[in-house]
N, C-alpha and C positions, 0 to 999 in steps of 0.2 A: 504494500500500500504506500502511496505517495504522501509525504508530509512536507509542507513548505511554510516558512516563516515570512510573512509579508511585512517588510520594513520599509520605511520611507526615509528620504533624505532630510526630513524635517516634519513639522506639523502641517496639516492642511494641504497635503500633496495628493490626496486621493487614495489613501491606504484602504479605507473601508469600502469604497467602490470597487477597487481592484480585488480585495478579498472576497466580496460578494460575487464578482464575475468568475473568479477562480473556483469558488465554492460551487457555483451553479454549473460551471463547465465540467467539473469532476464529480458532481453530485457528492461532494465531500462534506464532512463535518466541519464545523467552524468553532474556533475558540479564541477569545481575547483574554489573556491572563490578567491584565490590569486595566481597569476602567476608571478614568478620572472624570467626574462630573457627568452631567446629562443622565442621571440615574433614572429619571422618568422615561427616557427613551435612549438607552445605551446603544453602542454600536452593534451589540449582539441582536437587539431588537430591530435595528435598521436592516441588518443582513437578513434576518428572518423575513422581514417584509419584502425584501428585494429578490429572494430566491423563490423559484416556483416548483422545483422538483420535490418529490415526496420522500426522498432518502435522507437528506441533510438533517443532522441533529445539531442543535446549538448548545454548546456546553457552557456551564456556569463559570463565570470569572473566578480566578483565585482570590482576587481582592477588588473591591469596588470602593471608590472614594467619592465624597460629595462634591469636592471642588475640582474645577477643570484646570488642574495644575500638574506639574510633574509628580509622579507617584510619591517620591520621598517627602515633598512638601505637603501634598494632599493627605498623606497618611498621618503626618505630624498634626495637622489641623484637626483631623478626625479622631486623634488619639489612638490610632491603630498601629500596632507593631507588626512590621512586615517580616516574615520568616522566609528568606530567599529559598532555602533548601526545600520548603514545602510547596513551591510552585512547580507542580508536575503536570506534564501533558495528560489529558484525560485518556482513559483506556477506550479504544475503539477498534473495530475491525474494518473501518472505512478509511478512505483518504481523509487527511486533516489539513485544514488551512488555519494557521495561527496568525493573528494580527497583532503587531507590536503597538507600542504607545509612543507617539512622537518619533524622534530619530533614534539612532543607535546609542548615543551617549547620554540619553535621558536617565537621570539617577532613579533607581528603585529604592535604595536606602543609602546609608552612609558609605557603603562599600561597593555595591554592585550597580551596574547600569544595564540597560536593555540588551546591549551586546553580550554581556555576561550571561544573561538568561538564554539568549540564542545558543551560545556555546554550551551551556549546561543541558539544554534540551537536545542538542546534537541534531539540529534540523537545518537543511540548506535554505538559503535566503533567495527570495524574489524581491528585488529592489525596485521601489517606485520612485521615479523622478518626475518632477514637473518643471516645465520651462518658465523660469522667471529670472530676473536679474540676480545673479549670485548662485543660481542652481548648478552651474558647472562646478564651481568651487565646492558646494555642499555635496554634490554627487561624488566627486573625486575623493574628497575627504572621507566620505562614507565607505567607499571602496577600499581606500588605503587602510582604514580601521578593520574592515572585514578581512582583508589580506593579512594584516598583522595578527589577528586572532585565529587565522587559519580556518575561517568559516567559508565553506563553498557558496558561491553565488551562481545559481543556475541560469539567471537571466535578469534582464531589466525591462521594465514597462514604463514608457513615457506617457504621462497623463496630461491632458489639456492641450492648449494651442501648440502646434509643432514649431520647432526651431531647428532646421537641418544643420546649421553651422554649429550650434551648441551641442546637439546630440553627437555630431561627428567628432567634436573636440573631446568628448568623453570616451567615445569608442576607439579613438586613435590611441588613447592611453590605457584603456582597459577593453580589450576586444571581446566584450560580452555578447551573448546571444540576446538579440532584441526579441522578446516574446510577443510584443505587440505595442500598439499605440491606441490610446483612448482619446477621442477628440473632446473638446469642450462640450458639455452637455447642459442644456437648459432645464431638462427634466430627467429624473432618474426614477424608474419604477420597474416592476417585474418584467415587462415586455422589453424594455431597453437592456436590462441586465441579461435577459435570455438571448437577445440578439448579439450582444458583445460576447457572451459565453460561447456561442456557436463559432465565433471567429477564433477563439483560443483553444478549442478542443484538440485540433490536430497538433499544434505545437506542444501542448501539455503532454500529449501521448508520447512525445519523443524524449521527455525528461526522465 
């Protein structure tokens, strides 16, 4: 069974959308270990609303915090002690898509960051990059960090408006497999996610 950790080059780059598309494409299970804020409509609920297959199971977060802040700060505000070693991937006989929180170096507690969790879970990464001023730098720094941690990256997905020059600058330095590109979307719903998922099925089968 395939397991992938969907990580972004920062916040608000489209990780949840990509995670939903990959979940639908693979009819995989979905898990977000750490949820900060939006507890009335967390990312797990968003993904549940966006996928349409009957196989996907949405697994419960390891930790959920009330404030939309980095986990270490949100946990402190909520008076919650995070036990890093207790964050274990859910048991499943299905494919599993894991969605990260923010970027790779977002702190989970005083010692560990998201990248440490990826290493501990021993799951390859699908990196989500969005084209904006500074995204080349953020993408390359993310890839350098993953390389330093010896975490395999199976591919990259570019989300939002295209920028051929910026994308090529990244790929010239890290010849990653481009798994796909998702255009700017005015509306996201089950139908849109299903259409995007169909475009990703063939490439995911090769991973």
